C-alpha positions, -999 to +999 in steps of 0.1 A: -311+313-469-336+296-453-324+262-430-342+241-452-322+250-482-288+253-464-297+216-448-303+202-486-277+217-500-249+205-475-258+172-479-246+174-519-217+157-535-213+188-556-198+221-543-222+246-539-211+283-529-239+313-523-227+348-532-243+378-526-247+409-552-212+419-542-198+385-549-188+382-509-195+345-498-228+336-477-227+297-477-204+273-489-209+237-484-188+209-470-179+197-510-168+232-517-146+233-489-132+201-499-127+208-539-116+247-524-093+233-501-104+259-476-124+265-446-158+277-435-145+302-411-120+317-438-142+319-469-178+334-450-178+370-462-149+371-485-148+379-521-148+350-542-118+359-557-102+356-519-111+317-524-096+311-561-090+329-592-091+320-627-071+334-655-080+355-673-115+351-661-112+369-627-145+378-617-157+395-651-183+367-661-198+366-629-203+399-620-217+394-661-243+368-650-254+385-621-262+420-641-279+405-670-297+378-646-279+351-671-270+315-662-235+299-678-214+264-676-174+266-678-161+231-684-126+222-678-119+251-657-087+257-639-090+270-604-059+289-590-064+278-552-049+298-526-027+271-510-010+272-544-026+245-558-049+240-590-082+223-592-098+206-627-135+215-628-168+220-644-188+249-628-222+268-633-234+299-625-271+305-615-286+338-605-312+337-582-336+365-570-363+359-542-385+385-520-352+382-493-322+382-513-308+386-549-275+368-558-256+338-577-256+299-569-224+283-580-221+249-586-183+230-589-182+193-601-146+183-593-138+165-627-105+151-610-123+138-581-149+123-607-121+107-630-105+093-595-135+077-582-141+061-617-098+046-612-104+035-577-136+019-585-119-001-612-085-007-593-106-019-561-126-040-586-096-057-599-079-060-564-110-078-548-110-104-578-069-114-573-074-111-531-104-138-536-089-155-559-053-160-542-074-165-507-093-197-523-057-209-538-049-207-502-073-226-484-069-255-509-028-257-500-037-253-467-053-290-467-024-309-483+001-294-460-010-304-429-013-342-444+025-340-456+036-323-423+021-355-406+033-375-429+071-363-424+065-364-391+054-402-387+081-411-410+109-394-388+098-417-359+100-445-379+136-440-389+167-450-375+194-436-388+201-398-381+212-384-418+180-398-429+153-378-404+177-344-415+158-349-448+122-355-424+129-316-407+137-298-439+107-315-448+084-302-416+107-268-414+095-260-450+060-270-446+055-251-415+073-223-431+044-229-459+015-228-435+029-193-420+026-178-456-007-192-458-021-184-425-006-144-436-027-147-470-059-158-450-053-131-423-067-136-387-093-162-383-107-143-351-141-123-351-126-087-348-135-071-312-150-039-319-153-011-297-160+025-292-121+035-288-102+068-294-083+062-328-049+077-314-044+048-288-036+022-317-018+049-333+007+058-306+012+021-296+028+018-333+050+050-325+057+033-284+069+003-310+090+018-335+105+044-311+124+014-297+135-001-326+172+005-339+159+009-375+141+041-368+168+060-350+178+078-379+142+090-389+126+117-378+090+108-368+059+131-369+026+131-354-001+157-360-034+144-346-067+158-341-079+160-306-117+163-318-121+133-336-149+113-319-141+076-307-144+053-333-157+019-336-128-003-343-110-033-334-078-014-316-055-044-324-062-046-362-059-010-365-028-011-350-014-039-372-023-016-406-012+014-395+023-003-386+026-021-418+022+009-436+049+025-410+075-001-417+070+002-459+077+041-452+107+028-429+120+004-456+111+030-483+133+057-465+160+032-457+168+011-495+171+047-508+195+060-484+171+094-480+189+123-468+168+139-437+144+108-440+108+114-418+073+098-415+046+119-406+011+103-392-015+128-395-053+124-377-081+150-393-114+153-403-128+149-436-163+155-448-180+140-480-156+110-488-171+086-512-164+051-492-181+020-518-203+045-539-216+056-506-211+094-496-201+098-460-206+130-446-179+123-422-146+104-416-119+100-401-084+104-423-051+086-411-022+094-433+010+082-434+034+101-453+073+098-459+092+114-479+109+086-499+113+084-533+080+073-545+066+045-555+073+023-588+049+037-616+051-001-630+032-014-594+012+015-586-020-001-604-010-032-588-001-025-551-029-041-534-026-072-546-014-099-528+028-109-533+032-073-554+059-057-537+085-030-544+110-042-521+140-063-528+129-085-497+096-091-481+062-114-487+043-081-505+017-095-482+018-061-455-004-037-478-028-063-487-037-073-452-040-036-444-069-031-468-086-060-458-082-047-417-099-016-433-123-029-453-137-047-417-141-014-407-165-005-434-135+022-448-108+025-474-073+031-481-057+050-510-022+067-516-007+091-536+029+093-545+056+111-566+095+118-555+100+130-521+066+124-510+045+094-507+012+096-486-013+064-479-042+075-460-074+055-444-108+065-443-132+055-416-168+065-413-177+088-384-211+073-371-227+088-346-251+061-343-237+035-319-269+015-321-264+010-357-227-001-354-237-024-327-267-042-349-241-044-380-212-060-356-241-087-338-262-093-373 
């Protein structure tokens, strides 16, 4: 296969696998690697049934397509992957022949991923509407709060009776409390300080913080980092806050549920072909915070990133909303998967090797 074809296939969001006449893999693009949960090293030159199998089809239909030079499509196919998972997809098989080679082109469309993308877009739109409303409301609340506090202070200075001053002190204290809550909703006022930096620097800072907190003493902290991840264009302080919020949520879920052998894992990987805001990113840094707690309640899964939504008995419900805002500032996204004994929040941040483009975005 020509280098031009390989380059074109590599950019496609659908999975592409090129098979030779013995149904061995000659080429596999990054999207197919993600769908089939495999690596290029373990896939190339392997027969197709070493990557997945489909009962009761086996490879008979592929061999027939090759022998009879006939294309076919299989909808709602369930592929059993070698790591024990399954994927629902539609695949299309195209025989090909040119002057140099003969074989099959296998095109795989991940139906689960397509449905997930639609659902993510719906949730993201709803979350954005909710966040805009809450932040607009917070701005409207903040100005009157300043007036109330100032008036209470003036009144306190004119009162001679200490007992009456206690009432103005309550007003000032509660006003300060509401102002702090509004500031948390609005997020930091300072412009982010983006620099090229190793993503593991802010994560290590988080690990150093939690190591010294008594709440984490009975929780096993596991770090699984990919050292090959290049420097990212990030505000290290903001990323640290985002990861810390996720880690604290995991800790609270483990302690509140009294999970036996509690553990939190922080994992970093390079991922390919992720869709962020409708655009495919060839490479992203994926940061996962995983706990073995009871999972997120079904009734709040759709609104978990909304401000003031929480599954905890105590808390403001702002942590995830703030973290989502931080990751959005980094042109990334945040999602989760949750079931009993495993909840994973994962952050995707694009890896951009074009430093001039990153600098132009910030300066612009």
